[in-house]
C-alpha positions in Angstrom: 8.6 -11.7 18.8 6.8 -12.6 15.6 7.5 -16.1 14.3 5.8 -16.0 10.9 4.0 -13.7 8.5 0.8 -14.8 9.8 1.6 -13.5 13.2 2.4 -10.0 12.0 0.1 -7.2 13.3 -1.2 -6.3 9.7 -2.0 -10.0 8.9 -5.2 -10.0 10.7 -6.7 -7.5 8.3 -5.3 -9.5 5.3 -6.9 -12.7 6.6 -10.1 -10.8 7.0 -9.9 -9.7 3.3 -9.1 -13.4 2.3 -12.2 -14.5 3.8 -14.3 -12.3 1.4 -12.3 -13.3 -1.7 -15.5 -14.4 -3.7 -17.2 -11.2 -2.8 -14.2 -9.0 -3.8 -13.8 -11.0 -7.1 -17.5 -10.2 -7.8 -17.0 -6.5 -7.4 -13.8 -6.7 -9.5 -15.7 -8.5 -12.2 -18.5 -5.8 -12.0 -15.9 -2.9 -12.0 -14.2 -4.5 -15.0 -17.2 -3.7 -17.1 -16.9 0.0 -16.4 -14.9 2.3 -18.7 -11.2 2.8 -17.6 -11.5 6.5 -16.9 -14.5 6.0 -14.5 -12.6 3.2 -12.7 -9.7 5.5 -12.4 -11.9 8.3 -10.8 -13.4 5.8 -8.4 -9.9 4.6 -7.3 -8.8 8.3 -6.8 -11.9 9.0 -4.7 -11.3 5.9 -2.5 -7.6 6.3 -2.2 -8.0 9.9 -1.1 -9.4 8.5 2.2 -5.9 7.2 2.9 -3.5 9.6 1.4 -4.1 13.2 0.2 -1.2 13.2 -2.1 -1.5 10.0 -4.0 0.2 10.3 -7.3 -1.8 9.9 -10.5 0.4 7.1 -11.8 -0.2 5.1 -8.5 -4.0 5.5 -8.9 -3.8 4.4 -12.5 -1.6 1.2 -11.7 -4.2 0.4 -9.0 -6.9 0.8 -11.5 -5.3 -1.5 -13.9 -4.7 -4.1 -11.1 -8.4 -4.3 -10.2 -9.3 -7.1 -12.4 -10.6 -10.5 -11.3 -7.4 -12.3 -12.7 -5.0 -9.8 -10.9 -6.9 -10.2 -7.6 -6.8 -14.0 -7.8 -3.0 -13.8 -8.2 -2.7 -11.3 -5.4 -4.8 -13.3 -3.0 -3.0 -16.6 -4.0 0.3 -15.0 -3.2 -1.0 -13.7 0.1 -2.4 -17.1 1.1 1.0 -18.6 0.2 2.9 -16.1 2.1 0.8 -16.5 5.2 1.1 -20.3 5.1 4.7 -20.8 4.0 6.8 -18.1 5.4 7.6 -19.1 8.9 11.0 -17.8 9.6 13.5 -15.7 7.7 16.3 -17.8 5.9 19.1 -16.4 7.7 21.5 -18.7 6.1 20.6 -17.3 2.7 20.7 -13.6 4.1 24.2 -14.3 5.4 25.3 -15.7 2.1 24.0 -12.6 0.2 24.3 -9.9 2.9 26.7 -7.8 0.9 24.1 -7.4 -1.8 21.1 -6.8 0.6 19.8 -3.6 2.3 17.0 -3.9 4.9 14.8 -0.9 5.5 12.4 -0.7 8.6 9.9 1.9 9.6 9.3 3.1 13.1 5.6 1.9 13.0 5.7 -0.7 10.3 2.9 -3.3 10.9 4.4 -5.8 8.4 8.0 -5.7 9.6 8.0 -4.3 13.1 11.3 -3.5 14.9 11.2 -6.9 16.6 11.9 -8.4 13.2 15.0 -6.1 13.0 16.1 -7.2 16.4 15.8 -10.9 15.2 17.8 -10.0 12.1 20.6 -8.3 14.1 20.8 -11.2 16.5 21.2 -13.7 13.6 23.2 -11.5 11.0 25.0 -8.8 13.1 26.7 -7.4 10.1 23.6 -7.0 8.0 23.2 -3.6 6.3 19.9 -2.2 7.7 18.4 1.3 7.9 15.5 2.6 10.1 13.5 5.2 8.3 13.1 8.3 10.3 10.1 9.6 8.4 6.8 8.1 9.0 6.8 5.9 6.1 4.1 3.3 5.7 4.7 -0.3 4.5 1.6 -1.7 3.1 0.5 -4.0 0.4 -3.3 -3.2 0.7 -4.8 -0.6 -1.5 
C-alpha cells in the first residue's frame, strides 16, 4: 500500500523531471521566443506520440502553459505535493463525503486501486466509481 504521493508508481518519472528543472526552464525560455502558431504545431507533433485524438483546444492550452513562469509554478506545486502529501485526510473526507465523488481507473498510476481500498477501509460510505474504460490519469504533458 502506498503511504504518500512520493510512493506512487508515477512519482518516479515526476522526480526524474524535477531533477532537470533548469534544463526544462531553458527549453521553455527558448520556445517562448517562437511564434505561437509554431509552438502549437510542435506541441501537436509531440503529443501525437501519446494520443492520436488529442483535441485542438488541449494542445492549444498546453502551448500556452509552456512558459518559464508556468513551469516554475507547476514544478513548485509538484515538489510540494511530493513532500507534503503523506496521507489522505480521512477526517476531512468524512466531513464532506456527501459532496465528494472519487473516480478511480483500473490502471491509474497516480491513484491505484490500493488507494481505493484504503479509502473504503477508512470511509466505507464514500461515493466512489471505478472507470470501466481505460482512462488515463496523468499530469504530465
